[in-house]
MIROLO-198219 format. One line per 3 residues: their letters; for each residue x, y, z of C-alpha. Coordinates in nm, 3 decimals. Example, Ala and Ser with C-alpha at 12.3 -4.5 7.8 and 13.67 -1.06 7.14 Angstrom:
AS = 1.230:-0.450:0.780 | 1.367:-0.106:0.714
END
This chain:
XXX = -12.706:5.857:14.957 | -12.500:5.595:14.782 | -12.264:5.391:15.024
XXX = -11.998:5.196:14.870 | -11.961:4.816:14.928 | -11.685:4.847:15.188
XXX = -11.903:5.082:15.419 | -12.183:4.848:15.379 | -11.992:4.552:15.454
XXX = -11.837:4.759:15.782 | -12.204:4.831:15.880 | -12.292:4.470:15.866
XXX = -11.985:4.376:16.066 | -12.075:4.653:16.327 | -12.433:4.514:16.360
XXX = -12.296:4.182:16.423 | -12.045:4.315:16.680 | -12.353:4.510:16.849
XXX = -12.556:4.189:16.872 | -12.287:3.984:17.009 | -12.201:4.282:17.263
XXX = -12.566:4.270:17.384 | -12.571:3.906:17.419 | -12.238:3.906:17.601
XXX = -12.375:4.184:17.838 | -12.690:3.959:17.890 | -12.464:3.645:17.964
XXX = -12.255:3.834:18.202 | -12.530:3.977:18.403 | -12.654:3.606:18.422
XXX = -12.308:3.445:18.523 | -12.130:3.714:18.677 | -11.827:3.908:18.551
XXX = -11.536:3.708:18.751 | -11.598:3.349:18.618 | -11.328:3.096:18.514
XXX = -11.494:3.071:18.146 | -11.227:3.238:17.959 | -11.260:3.408:17.635
XXX = -11.343:3.118:17.417 | -11.715:3.147:17.433 | -11.983:3.106:17.137
XXX = -12.058:3.488:17.187 | -11.715:3.614:17.203 | -11.654:3.420:16.860
XXX = -11.960:3.620:16.738 | -11.815:3.956:16.832 | -11.476:3.865:16.677
XXX = -11.655:3.746:16.354 | -11.823:4.091:16.354 | -11.501:4.281:16.402
XXX = -11.333:4.082:16.113 | -11.619:4.158:15.865 | -11.590:4.527:15.988
XXX = -11.224:4.514:15.921 | -11.268:4.367:15.572 | -11.508:4.644:15.496
XXX = -11.243:4.902:15.596 | -10.980:4.740:15.357 | -11.262:4.736:15.077
XXX = -11.313:5.110:15.122 | -10.942:5.188:15.097 | -10.878:4.963:14.800
XXX = -11.190:5.138:14.642 | -11.060:5.499:14.692 | -10.711:5.406:14.587
X = -10.850:5.311:14.261
END
């Protein structure tokens, strides 16, 4: 089965998000849920980067399908 570039990109983004979420869960198990650290942690940036890559893959897929 041949996957188009946008779908491959989305899979990469989803993988990065999953890895970030795993580290985030481990981090919160270590420090607790209600801590004053906020949302600006390196782990959250990894999750956000995966989200952005996933979104770019969706846009590539839509553009490919439109042509």
